[in-house]
Backbone as CSV, one residue per row, in Angstrom:
resi,resn,N_x,N_y,N_z,CA_x,CA_y,CA_z,C_x,C_y,C_z
1,UNK,-4.902,-8.964,-16.890,-5.610,-8.866,-15.667,-5.339,-7.538,-14.980
2,UNK,-4.131,-7.186,-14.501,-3.744,-6.032,-13.766,-3.848,-4.888,-14.737
3,UNK,-4.263,-3.926,-14.223,-4.401,-2.430,-14.912,-3.199,-1.620,-14.565
4,UNK,-3.453,-0.276,-14.430,-2.419,0.651,-14.103,-1.704,0.581,-12.810
5,UNK,-0.673,1.049,-12.612,0.032,1.163,-11.223,-0.723,2.070,-10.480
6,UNK,-1.348,1.810,-9.277,-2.029,2.758,-8.575,-1.218,3.623,-7.610
7,UNK,-0.402,2.762,-7.007,0.696,3.594,-6.156,1.831,2.574,-5.786
8,UNK,2.926,3.358,-5.311,4.038,2.646,-4.704,4.031,3.122,-3.157
9,UNK,3.814,2.215,-2.318,3.851,2.579,-0.704,5.181,2.425,-0.174
10,UNK,5.541,3.441,0.592,6.731,3.484,1.222,6.604,3.670,2.734
11,UNK,7.111,2.747,3.496,6.948,2.844,5.019,7.914,3.784,5.423
12,UNK,7.541,4.955,6.327,8.421,5.856,6.827,8.600,6.017,8.396
13,UNK,9.636,6.088,8.844,9.700,6.297,10.521,9.255,7.495,10.962
14,UNK,9.296,8.638,10.186,8.894,10.090,10.600,8.216,10.557,9.410
15,UNK,6.785,10.477,9.665,5.797,10.971,8.649,6.100,12.430,8.347
16,UNK,6.100,13.272,9.278,6.285,14.682,9.088,7.618,14.972,8.244
17,UNK,8.790,14.477,8.546,9.978,14.529,7.775,9.844,14.028,6.408
18,UNK,9.074,13.018,6.049,8.967,12.388,4.899,7.955,13.405,4.004
19,UNK,6.941,13.971,4.730,6.110,14.829,3.858,6.839,15.931,3.520
20,UNK,7.722,16.553,4.462,8.383,17.741,4.122,9.405,17.470,2.965
21,UNK,9.925,16.318,2.939,10.861,15.993,1.925,10.346,16.075,0.589
22,UNK,9.118,15.297,0.319,8.431,15.156,-0.846,7.799,16.548,-1.159
23,UNK,7.224,17.203,-0.174,6.630,18.596,-0.513,7.616,19.724,-0.906
24,UNK,8.625,19.745,0.057,9.603,20.936,0.012,10.824,20.613,-0.812
25,UNK,11.327,19.542,-0.800,12.586,19.247,-1.629,12.208,18.934,-2.998
26,UNK,11.183,18.031,-3.178,11.042,17.483,-4.568,9.790,18.251,-5.136
27,UNK,9.111,19.176,-4.375,8.060,20.111,-4.973,6.853,19.318,-5.343
28,UNK,6.552,18.128,-4.582,5.381,17.252,-5.047,4.039,17.914,-4.340
29,UNK,3.130,17.544,-4.969,1.677,17.730,-4.333,1.313,16.673,-3.312
30,UNK,1.227,17.078,-2.053,1.096,16.253,-1.061,-0.229,16.401,-0.314
31,UNK,-0.992,15.301,-0.073,-2.261,15.350,0.513,-2.224,15.289,2.054
32,UNK,-3.198,15.628,2.692,-3.472,15.486,4.083,-3.156,14.114,4.656
33,UNK,-2.582,13.999,5.837,-2.597,12.683,6.544,-4.008,12.066,6.594
34,UNK,-4.160,10.704,6.518,-5.345,10.096,6.559,-5.147,8.748,7.473
35,UNK,-5.851,8.725,8.763,-5.654,7.483,9.477,-6.548,6.529,8.945
36,UNK,-6.051,5.210,8.955,-6.766,4.077,8.469,-6.668,2.956,9.542
37,UNK,-7.600,3.229,10.564,-7.388,2.267,11.908,-7.663,0.713,11.405
38,UNK,-8.416,0.545,10.375,-8.596,-0.759,10.134,-7.401,-1.627,9.553
39,UNK,-6.306,-0.717,8.994,-5.160,-1.227,8.610,-3.944,-0.887,9.442
40,UNK,-4.140,-0.107,10.523,-2.956,0.205,11.446,-2.099,1.046,10.764
41,UNK,-2.521,2.135,10.017,-1.629,2.968,9.361,-2.232,4.341,9.299
42,UNK,-1.285,5.347,9.193,-1.655,6.623,8.793,-1.073,6.763,7.381
43,UNK,-1.679,7.204,6.412,-1.296,7.324,5.082,-1.207,8.834,4.519
44,UNK,-0.301,9.054,3.627,-0.301,10.280,2.986,0.078,9.888,1.649
45,UNK,-0.718,10.518,0.787,-0.821,10.247,-0.632,-0.133,11.637,-1.338
46,UNK,0.967,11.183,-2.233,1.735,12.172,-2.935,1.247,12.032,-4.486
47,UNK,0.699,13.086,-5.133,0.154,12.955,-6.354,1.189,13.118,-7.532
48,UNK,1.332,12.233,-8.291,2.235,12.428,-9.541,1.574,12.461,-10.768
49,UNK,2.002,12.889,-11.870,1.287,12.982,-13.114,0.780,11.507,-13.616
50,UNK,1.698,10.535,-13.276,1.249,9.094,-13.826,0.855,8.130,-12.790
51,UNK,0.942,8.482,-11.462,0.691,7.631,-10.298,0.679,8.284,-8.988
52,UNK,0.782,7.516,-7.824,0.795,8.170,-6.608,1.931,7.502,-5.826
53,UNK,2.513,8.130,-4.858,3.336,7.600,-3.735,2.470,7.653,-2.583
54,UNK,2.406,6.463,-1.774,1.779,6.346,-0.500,2.746,6.324,0.604
55,UNK,2.779,7.224,1.507,3.554,7.151,2.665,2.900,6.529,3.710
56,UNK,3.495,5.429,4.467,2.872,4.686,5.340,3.564,4.968,6.721
57,UNK,2.843,5.065,7.864,3.305,5.349,9.071,2.591,4.568,10.147
58,UNK,2.978,3.837,11.239,2.280,3.086,12.015,1.090,3.797,12.806
59,UNK,0.083,3.145,12.999,-1.022,3.817,13.713,-1.500,2.868,14.612
60,UNK,-1.252,3.155,16.057,-1.720,2.099,16.969,-0.772,0.923,17.237
61,UNK,-1.006,0.201,18.268,-0.256,-0.863,18.807,-0.513,-2.050,17.698
62,UNK,0.380,-2.922,17.251,0.206,-4.004,16.383,-0.075,-3.616,14.962
63,UNK,0.479,-2.344,14.624,0.535,-1.961,13.277,1.526,-2.818,12.249
64,UNK,1.113,-3.365,11.379,1.975,-4.209,10.431,3.167,-3.328,10.044
65,UNK,2.993,-1.913,9.952,4.095,-1.180,9.481,5.243,-0.965,10.566
66,UNK,4.842,-1.071,11.853,5.754,-0.902,12.926,6.875,-2.094,12.815
67,UNK,6.236,-3.373,12.717,7.034,-4.528,12.365,7.997,-4.363,11.127
68,UNK,7.434,-3.802,9.971,8.296,-3.566,8.838,9.493,-2.475,9.280
69,UNK,9.188,-1.425,10.049,10.224,-0.568,10.450,11.064,-1.104,11.467
70,UNK,10.693,-2.056,12.206,11.670,-2.531,13.156,12.717,-3.370,12.259
71,UNK,12.584,-4.044,11.292,13.328,-4.726,10.587,14.130,-3.731,9.436
72,UNK,13.607,-2.586,9.192,13.878,-1.646,8.190,13.916,-0.247,8.913
73,UNK,14.746,0.221,9.872,14.504,1.319,10.697,14.431,2.757,9.984
74,UNK,15.121,2.619,8.672,15.142,3.879,7.832,13.893,3.927,6.940
75,UNK,13.215,2.898,7.061,12.056,2.831,6.081,12.170,2.128,4.745
76,UNK,11.416,2.275,3.766,11.763,1.649,2.447,10.318,1.175,1.930
77,UNK,10.506,0.754,0.589,9.368,0.263,-0.213,8.518,-0.864,0.615
78,UNK,7.334,-0.668,0.707,6.578,-1.707,1.335,5.872,-2.597,0.389
79,UNK,5.107,-1.841,-0.441,4.309,-2.548,-1.459,4.106,-1.951,-2.732
80,UNK,3.570,-2.426,-3.686,3.064,-1.841,-4.866,1.632,-2.173,-5.144
81,UNK,1.032,-1.288,-5.803,-0.622,-1.399,-5.842,-0.931,-1.424,-7.460
82,UNK,-1.553,-2.399,-7.825,-2.153,-2.475,-9.207,-3.672,-2.332,-9.140
83,UNK,-4.176,-1.604,-10.121,-5.534,-1.736,-10.137,-6.111,-3.112,-11.079
84,UNK,-7.245,-3.369,-10.615,-7.985,-4.540,-11.349,-9.449,-4.128,-11.629
85,UNK,-10.141,-4.605,-12.560,-11.478,-4.431,-12.967,-12.416,-4.963,-11.774
86,UNK,-12.142,-6.211,-11.608,-13.014,-6.963,-10.770,-12.142,-7.768,-9.648
87,UNK,-12.063,-7.431,-8.435,-11.231,-7.811,-7.524,-11.437,-9.392,-7.145
88,UNK,-12.709,-9.660,-7.174,-13.152,-11.009,-6.891,-12.677,-11.918,-7.919
89,UNK,-12.958,-11.560,-9.211,-12.382,-12.492,-10.297,-10.875,-12.583,-10.351
90,UNK,-10.244,-11.405,-9.986,-8.808,-11.470,-9.819,-8.322,-12.354,-8.871
91,UNK,-8.932,-12.215,-7.796,-8.564,-13.150,-6.492,-8.958,-14.577,-6.960
92,UNK,-9.860,-14.943,-7.349,-10.339,-16.288,-7.906,-9.292,-16.793,-8.869
93,UNK,-8.917,-16.022,-9.848,-8.033,-16.393,-10.908,-6.640,-16.641,-10.239
94,UNK,-6.165,-15.754,-9.521,-4.756,-15.882,-8.799,-4.836,-17.041,-7.943
95,UNK,-5.901,-17.361,-7.104,-5.824,-18.465,-6.186,-5.771,-19.719,-7.071
96,UNK,-6.467,-19.817,-8.062,-6.489,-21.013,-9.048,-5.107,-21.227,-9.594
97,UNK,-4.277,-20.081,-9.783,-2.908,-20.357,-10.300,-1.893,-20.566,-9.126
98,UNK,-2.293,-20.660,-7.781,-1.481,-20.981,-6.786,-0.924,-19.767,-6.067
99,UNK,-1.406,-18.470,-6.269,-0.949,-17.367,-5.601,-1.699,-17.394,-4.332
100,UNK,-0.955,-16.960,-3.178,-1.442,-16.779,-1.935,-2.043,-15.419,-1.640
101,UNK,-3.566,-15.400,-1.065,-3.925,-14.221,-0.803,-3.842,-14.011,0.679
102,UNK,-3.392,-12.839,1.169,-3.049,-12.748,2.609,-4.420,-12.317,3.379
103,UNK,-4.290,-12.551,4.653,-5.638,-12.494,5.430,-6.475,-13.530,5.327
104,UNK,-7.741,-13.324,5.588,-8.902,-14.214,5.224,-9.381,-14.395,3.774
105,UNK,-8.683,-13.691,2.859,-8.940,-13.863,1.408,-10.019,-12.964,1.013
106,UNK,-10.728,-12.271,1.688,-11.822,-11.248,1.505,-11.318,-10.052,1.326
107,UNK,-11.838,-9.183,0.249,-11.328,-7.849,0.198,-11.698,-6.972,1.485
108,UNK,-10.777,-5.967,1.716,-11.199,-4.916,2.720,-11.220,-3.602,2.148
109,UNK,-11.787,-2.699,2.665,-11.731,-1.345,2.072,-10.565,-0.723,2.395
110,UNK,-9.853,-0.137,1.281,-8.526,0.425,1.434,-8.643,1.918,1.560
111,UNK,-7.520,2.541,1.581,-7.562,4.136,1.850,-8.155,4.878,0.742
112,UNK,-8.520,4.393,-0.262,-9.190,5.037,-1.410,-10.671,4.943,-1.312
113,UNK,-11.104,3.991,-0.397,-12.512,3.677,-0.246,-12.871,2.474,-1.146
114,UNK,-11.999,1.955,-1.727,-12.444,0.760,-2.591,-11.733,-0.540,-2.208
115,UNK,-12.283,-1.753,-2.525,-11.791,-2.894,-2.143,-10.446,-3.226,-2.424
116,UNK,-9.703,-3.781,-1.560,-8.311,-4.276,-1.840,-7.956,-5.579,-1.168
117,UNK,-6.941,-6.144,-1.829,-6.399,-7.428,-1.324,-4.889,-7.343,-1.465
118,UNK,-4.240,-8.133,-0.620,-2.790,-8.117,-0.679,-2.529,-9.539,-1.051
119,UNK,-1.369,-9.690,-1.799,-0.710,-11.168,-2.313,0.633,-11.280,-1.695
120,UNK,0.894,-12.440,-1.271,2.073,-12.939,-0.611,3.333,-12.531,-1.382
121,UNK,4.260,-11.932,-0.760,5.463,-11.546,-1.558,6.373,-12.681,-1.959
122,UNK,6.203,-13.848,-1.388,7.007,-14.908,-1.915,6.396,-15.438,-3.149
123,UNK,5.211,-15.152,-3.538,4.654,-15.418,-4.849,4.989,-14.636,-5.955
124,UNK,5.495,-13.393,-5.524,5.822,-12.269,-6.526,7.151,-11.522,-6.281
125,UNK,8.151,-12.437,-6.721,9.523,-12.154,-6.555,9.874,-11.270,-5.435
126,UNK,9.386,-11.733,-4.345,9.615,-10.719,-3.084,9.163,-9.499,-2.873
127,UNK,7.969,-9.319,-3.605,7.325,-7.861,-3.478,5.846,-8.246,-3.131
128,UNK,5.601,-7.479,-1.946,4.140,-7.434,-1.520,3.353,-6.720,-2.394
129,UNK,2.248,-7.470,-3.070,1.500,-6.738,-4.120,-0.086,-6.568,-3.542
130,UNK,-0.526,-5.300,-3.599,-1.875,-4.989,-3.488,-2.720,-4.752,-4.584
131,UNK,-3.863,-5.274,-4.820,-4.737,-5.135,-5.771,-5.945,-4.408,-5.402
132,UNK,-6.267,-3.246,-6.049,-7.408,-2.394,-5.749,-8.349,-2.389,-7.003
133,UNK,-9.601,-2.478,-6.661,-10.631,-2.444,-7.657,-10.695,-1.057,-8.128
134,UNK,-10.533,-0.902,-9.505,-10.713,0.337,-10.137,-12.048,0.774,-10.112
């Protein structure tokens, strides 16, 4: 059901410092920051030959990333994202197998302009999983 790894998301307390580290220290191709108000984050994608890294920084009050950073002040891996061909079929199959879809269970448009869903980390060995329609 799942396809390729789309990205690994890392919550960061200082977006500029994280961008500089990936760009200047690691020599990575870094995209411009992108505000995603519907998700309460500013994202920066780092392009790698086989996937992407997504840097996440809180945007506005009530950002879920702010809560994550309160518990993890240095930042850290927040979630992994897999591609699926049909997000509604994937959701229905996962729910039928007992997996919990976060939120209202309906896909929302993610940072790539495609439908996404998040799956409860307790159902996936402690890892928050994002599914993105390919």
